[in-house]
C-alpha positions in Angstrom: -28.9 3.4 -49.7 -32.1 4.8 -48.3 -32.6 1.6 -46.2 -29.1 1.8 -44.8 -29.6 5.4 -43.9 -32.9 4.7 -42.1 -31.3 1.8 -40.2 -28.4 4.0 -39.0 -30.8 6.7 -38.0 -32.8 4.2 -36.0 -29.7 3.1 -34.1 -28.8 6.7 -33.4 -32.2 7.4 -31.9 -31.9 4.3 -29.8 -28.5 5.2 -28.5 -29.5 8.7 -27.7 -32.5 7.5 -25.8 -30.4 5.2 -23.7 -27.7 7.7 -22.8 -29.9 9.2 -20.1 -30.1 12.9 -19.3 -27.1 14.9 -20.2 -25.6 18.0 -18.5 -25.0 20.7 -21.0 -21.9 22.9 -20.9 -20.3 25.8 -22.8 -21.5 25.9 -26.4 -24.1 23.2 -25.8 -26.1 25.8 -23.8 -28.3 27.5 -26.5 -30.5 29.9 -24.5 -29.9 33.6 -24.9 -29.7 34.3 -21.1 -28.8 32.4 -18.0 -28.9 33.0 -14.3 -25.2 32.8 -13.4 -23.5 31.5 -10.3 -19.8 32.2 -9.7 -17.2 29.4 -8.9 -17.5 30.4 -5.2 -21.3 29.9 -5.3 -22.2 33.6 -5.4 -25.3 34.8 -7.3 -24.1 37.0 -10.2 -27.6 37.4 -11.7 -29.1 37.1 -15.2 -26.6 37.7 -18.0 -26.3 36.8 -21.6 -25.0 33.3 -22.4 -22.1 34.8 -24.3 -21.1 36.9 -21.3 -21.4 34.0 -19.0 -19.2 31.9 -21.3 -16.6 34.7 -21.5 -16.4 34.9 -17.7 -16.0 31.1 -17.5 -13.2 31.1 -20.0 -11.4 33.9 -18.3 -10.8 31.7 -15.3 -10.1 28.5 -17.4 -13.3 26.8 -16.2 -16.6 25.7 -17.8 -20.1 27.1 -18.0 -22.3 24.3 -16.7 -26.1 24.1 -16.7 -27.1 22.9 -13.3 -30.9 23.7 -13.4 -32.2 23.3 -16.9 -35.9 23.7 -16.1 -35.5 27.1 -14.4 -36.4 30.2 -16.4 -33.8 31.3 -17.3 -31.7 28.2 -16.8 -29.3 28.3 -13.9 -25.6 27.9 -14.8 -22.5 27.9 -12.8 -18.8 28.4 -13.6 -16.9 25.3 -12.5 -14.7 22.4 -13.5 -17.0 20.2 -15.5 -15.0 17.0 -14.9 -15.1 17.4 -11.1 -18.7 18.4 -11.2 -19.7 15.2 -13.1 -17.6 13.1 -10.7 -19.3 14.5 -7.6 -22.7 14.2 -9.3 -22.1 10.5 -10.1 -20.8 9.9 -6.5 -24.0 11.4 -5.0 -26.2 9.4 -7.3 -24.5 6.2 -6.3 -24.8 7.1 -2.6 -28.5 7.8 -3.0 -29.1 4.5 -4.7 -27.1 2.7 -2.0 -29.2 4.3 0.7 -32.4 3.5 -1.1 -31.4 -0.1 -1.5 -30.4 -0.4 2.2 -33.7 1.2 3.3 -35.7 -1.4 1.3 -33.9 -4.4 2.8 -35.4 -5.9 5.9 -33.7 -9.0 7.4 -35.4 -11.2 10.0 -33.7 -12.7 13.1 -35.8 -15.3 15.0 -35.8 -15.7 18.8 -37.5 -18.2 21.1 -38.8 -17.4 24.6 -36.6 -20.1 26.2 -33.5 -19.2 24.2 -30.2 -20.3 25.7 -27.4 -17.8 26.3 -25.1 -19.1 23.5 -28.0 -19.1 20.9 -29.0 -15.6 22.1 -25.5 -14.3 21.4 -25.5 -16.0 18.0 -28.8 -14.2 17.1 -27.3 -10.8 18.3 -24.2 -11.5 16.2 -26.4 -12.1 13.1 -28.5 -9.0 13.7 -25.4 -6.9 14.3 -24.0 -8.1 10.9 -27.2 -7.1 9.1 -27.3 -3.7 10.8 -23.6 -3.1 10.1 -24.3 -3.6 6.4 -27.1 -1.1 6.4 -30.2 -3.3 6.5 -33.1 -3.0 8.8 -33.7 -6.0 11.1 -37.0 -7.5 12.1 -36.6 -9.4 15.3 -39.3 -12.0 15.6 -40.1 -14.1 18.7 -42.5 -17.0 18.1 -44.5 -18.9 20.7 -45.3 -22.6 20.5 -47.9 -24.6 22.4 -48.2 -23.4 26.0 -45.4 -20.8 25.6 -48.2 -18.3 25.0 -48.5 -18.2 28.8 -45.1 -16.4 28.8 -45.8 -13.4 26.5 -44.3 -11.0 29.2 -41.1 -13.0 29.1 -41.1 -12.9 25.3 -41.4 -9.1 25.4 -38.4 -9.0 27.8 -36.3 -11.1 25.5 -37.0 -8.8 22.5 -36.5 -5.6 24.5 -33.3 -6.9 25.9 -32.0 -7.7 22.4 -32.9 -4.2 21.2 -31.0 -2.8 24.2 -28.0 -5.0 23.5 -27.9 -3.7 19.9 -28.1 0.0 20.8 -24.5 0.4 19.7 -25.5 -0.2 16.1 -29.2 0.2 15.7 -32.3 1.8 17.2 -35.9 0.5 17.5 -38.5 2.0 15.1 -41.2 1.3 17.7 -42.1 -0.8 20.7 -42.4 -4.6 20.2 -45.8 -5.8 19.1 -47.7 -9.0 19.8 -49.7 -10.4 16.8 -51.0 -13.9 17.1 -48.2 -16.1 18.3 -45.4 -13.7 17.3 -43.8 -10.7 18.9 -41.9 -8.5 16.4 -39.8 -5.3 16.5 -38.0 -3.4 13.7 -34.5 -2.0 14.2 -32.9 0.5 11.9 -29.1 0.9 11.5 -27.4 3.9 13.0 -25.6 6.3 10.6 -22.7 4.5 9.1 -20.0 6.5 11.0 -21.7 5.5 14.3 -21.9 1.8 13.8 -19.5 -0.3 15.8 -19.1 -4.0 16.3 -19.5 -5.7 19.6 -20.5 -9.3 18.9 -18.5 -9.7 15.7 -14.8 -9.2 15.4 -15.3 -8.2 11.7 -18.0 -8.4 9.0 -17.2 -9.7 5.5 -18.4 -8.1 2.3 -20.6 -11.0 1.1 -24.2 -10.4 0.3 -26.7 -10.5 3.1 -28.3 -13.9 3.7 -31.5 -14.5 5.6 -31.3 -15.9 9.1 -32.4 -19.5 8.4 -31.6 -20.8 11.9 -34.7 -21.8 13.9 -35.4 -23.2 17.3 -34.8 -26.9 17.9 -37.6 -29.3 17.0 -37.1 -30.8 20.5 -38.7 -27.7 22.0 -41.7 -28.2 19.8 -42.0 -31.8 20.8 -41.9 -30.8 24.5 -44.7 -28.3 24.0 -46.9 -30.9 22.3 -46.2 -33.4 25.1 -47.4 -30.7 27.6 -50.6 -30.1 25.6 
């Protein structure tokens, strides 16, 4: 019997540890005094827990602890169900924003890119930005293309300008070795519009695997 009891207690401790932080309400609040806020958000002041609970019940609402670490804890009279729903919604939005901010997708350009390929790259970048990811635009030089760094800068700046409807540059394009790069951040969600895509599906973001044709590389080597 003792072993069974110990095993059950262990499971209970494990379950409690994995429930995460809980929001206390009504009788679960065990401090003698609280700093009370009305349903309208007005500061009532420090009152006894019993008085705060009485006021909450008088309007058919709950007494909810919203700042447990304060001294005394801050409690508000509100609808507990609605409060937890809004809290969960905000947490999901925060996680989604953090995930979007950490995603950087790369779109590759060439200094001698053709019009059709250029539009395809803009379409890809627009898709990434529309879904909330940052975009790193990279233009790589091969062989004697390094003689055209000014032209490469123009291509990258033009792409950033063509995407102003959905993203903004974090900084000016930078040349490092044989690459020019620039980071674009998405505009706020309600300001993002599509120009190069008629729609964007809900599939996960995939890297831009398209690269310049090998023929260009061969031409450069012939020129060397």
